[in-house]
C-alpha positions in Angstrom: -30.0 17.9 23.3 -33.4 17.6 23.4 -34.0 20.0 20.3 -31.3 18.0 18.4 -33.4 15.0 19.1 -36.6 16.4 18.3 -35.0 17.3 14.8 -33.6 14.0 14.0 -37.2 12.2 15.3 -38.9 15.3 12.4 -36.3 13.6 9.6 -37.4 10.1 10.6 -41.2 11.0 10.5 -41.0 13.0 7.3 -39.6 9.9 5.5 -42.1 7.5 7.1 -44.9 8.8 5.0 -43.0 9.4 1.7 -43.5 6.6 -1.2 -41.5 4.2 -1.0 -38.4 3.9 -3.6 -37.5 0.3 -2.8 -39.2 -3.1 -3.9 -40.1 -5.7 -1.8 -37.7 -8.3 -3.4 -38.0 -11.3 -4.2 -41.8 -10.8 -4.0 -41.2 -7.8 -6.3 -39.0 -7.0 -9.2 -37.7 -4.3 -10.9 -38.4 -3.9 -14.6 -34.5 -4.3 -16.1 -33.5 -2.7 -18.8 -33.5 -4.4 -22.3 -29.9 -4.6 -22.7 -29.4 -5.8 -19.0 -26.2 -8.1 -19.0 -27.3 -11.3 -17.2 -27.2 -15.1 -17.3 -26.0 -16.3 -20.9 -28.3 -18.6 -23.3 -27.4 -20.9 -26.4 -30.4 -20.1 -28.9 -31.9 -22.2 -31.2 -33.1 -21.6 -34.6 -37.3 -21.3 -35.1 -37.1 -24.9 -36.5 -35.5 -26.0 -33.6 -31.8 -26.4 -34.7 -29.1 -25.1 -32.5 -27.2 -22.0 -33.6 -24.0 -22.8 -32.0 -21.5 -24.3 -34.5 -18.5 -24.9 -32.2 -15.9 -22.0 -33.9 -14.7 -20.9 -30.3 -14.9 -17.3 -31.2 -16.6 -16.5 -28.0 -13.9 -18.0 -26.2 -11.2 -16.8 -27.7 -12.7 -12.9 -27.5 -13.4 -13.7 -23.6 -11.3 -11.4 -21.5 -12.0 -13.4 -18.6 -11.1 -16.8 -20.1 -14.0 -18.1 -18.5 -15.6 -19.9 -21.5 -14.7 -23.2 -22.9 -16.1 -24.6 -26.3 -15.2 -28.0 -28.3 -17.0 -28.4 -31.6 -17.5 -31.5 -33.2 -18.7 -32.5 -36.7 -22.5 -32.7 -37.2 -23.9 -36.4 -37.4 -24.9 -37.0 -41.5 -28.2 -38.5 -40.4 -29.4 -36.3 -37.7 -27.7 -32.8 -37.8 -27.7 -30.7 -34.7 -27.1 -27.6 -36.2 -27.1 -26.4 -39.7 -23.4 -26.0 -40.2 -20.7 -28.5 -40.6 -19.9 -28.7 -36.7 -21.9 -27.8 -33.7 -20.9 -27.3 -30.2 -20.5 -30.7 -28.6 -19.1 -29.2 -25.1 -19.9 -25.6 -24.3 -19.2 -24.6 -20.5 -19.0 -20.9 -18.7 -17.7 -20.4 -15.5 -19.6 -17.7 -13.9 -17.2 -17.2 -11.0 -15.0 -15.6 -13.5 -17.2 -14.2 -15.9 -17.4 -10.2 -15.9 -20.7 -10.0 -17.7 -19.2 -7.6 -20.4 -21.1 -9.5 -23.3 -18.0 -9.9 -25.8 -18.7 -13.4 -26.4 -22.2 -12.1 -27.8 -20.3 -9.4 -30.0 -17.9 -12.3 -31.2 -20.3 -14.8 -32.1 -21.2 -15.1 -36.0 -24.5 -17.0 -35.7 -26.3 -14.8 -32.9 -26.0 -18.3 -31.0 -25.3 -17.0 -27.7 -27.1 -13.8 -25.9 -27.6 -12.6 -22.5 -30.8 -13.3 -20.6 -32.3 -11.0 -17.7 -31.7 -14.0 -15.3 -29.5 -12.5 -12.5 -29.8 -15.0 -9.4 -26.7 -17.2 -9.8 -26.1 -17.5 -6.1 -24.2 -21.1 -5.5 -23.3 -23.3 -2.2 -21.2 -25.2 -4.3 -18.2 -24.1 -6.8 -19.1 -26.9 -9.2 -22.7 -25.6 -9.5 -21.1 -22.2 -10.8 -19.9 -23.9 -14.2 -22.8 -23.9 -16.5 -22.8 -26.5 -19.2 -24.8 -27.3 -22.2 -27.8 -28.5 -20.3 -28.0 -25.3 -18.2 -27.3 -23.0 -21.7 -29.1 -24.5 -24.2 -32.6 -23.0 -25.0 -35.3 -25.6 -24.5 -37.0 -26.9 -27.8 -40.1 -24.2 -26.5 -37.9 -21.8 -26.7 -37.8 -20.8 -23.0 -34.6 -20.4 -21.0 -33.4 -23.1 -18.6 -33.0 -22.5 -15.2 -30.0 -23.5 -12.9 -32.3 -25.7 -10.8 -35.4 -27.7 -11.4 -36.9 -25.7 -7.7 -36.2 -22.3 -8.8 -38.9 -20.3 -7.7 -38.7 -18.0 -10.2 -38.9 -20.3 -13.3 -42.6 -18.7 -14.1 -41.6 -15.4 -14.6 -42.0 -14.2 -18.1 -39.1 -11.8 -18.1 -36.8 -14.5 -17.0 -37.8 -16.8 -19.5 -37.0 -15.4 -22.8 -33.9 -14.7 -24.6 -34.1 -11.6 -26.1 -32.1 -9.7 -23.6 -29.1 -7.6 -24.6 -29.6 -8.4 -28.7 -31.7 -5.6 -29.6 -30.3 -2.6 -30.8 -31.2 1.0 -31.8 -28.6 1.2 -34.4 -27.1 -2.1 -35.2 -23.1 -1.8 -36.1 -23.7 2.0 -34.5 -24.8 3.0 -38.0 -27.8 5.2 -37.6 -29.4 4.1 -41.2 -30.4 1.1 -39.7 -32.1 2.4 -36.7 -35.4 0.3 -36.3 -34.1 -2.5 -38.7 -33.9 -5.8 -37.7 -30.5 -7.2 -38.5 -30.6 -10.4 -36.9 -32.0 -13.7 -37.5 -35.2 -14.9 -35.4 -35.4 -17.8 -32.5 -37.9 -19.8 -31.2 -39.8 -19.1 -28.2 -42.1 -16.4 -27.0 -39.4 -13.6 -26.8 -39.5 -10.8 -29.2 -36.6 -10.0 -31.2 -38.1 -6.7 -33.1 -36.0 -3.7 -33.0 -36.3 -1.1 -30.5 -38.5 1.8 -31.6 -36.6 5.3 -32.1 -35.9 7.6 -29.3 -39.2 9.7 -30.5 -41.4 6.9 -29.9 -40.1 5.5 -27.4 -40.1 8.7 -25.1 -43.6 9.5 -26.3 
């Protein structure tokens, strides 16, 4: 009996002095992959115009039916987007979203992408429905957080909108590896393509 107890304690003591594999969350963040499927963001063009044209293709592609879009004609004197229409209403019900990224693939203007934001706990179900106010990129190109008192609003990784969009070979064609196949956006995020595997691994 005593022998088994000592064996068990020996395992415990061995683990105590090994390097820890966990991070001290929330004080430390694990670096997330480039294509991490986090919370969505509606992007802007470098000149500040909204990329969303209210076509509703993202809502049609969503298997969870969690996206609601309603387009409206652009005002002639002060257009919101370069097209004839813009996304007047844009809502995502995060309680239903499965973070599949099909909305990103369906968007013809690259208006919606996925960020590295992952904390979306709410105490009120209404707060889980993200509207255009929470989704639309700020004029300086940073990603808006759900609440003004978000303690992680200053993390650079959580303020960029370049997550998921980069592709090693856009469209699955190896000939386009390393070639930028999408339009830029505002802000500090780098939308440059990922390097090839040899460069990355080196």
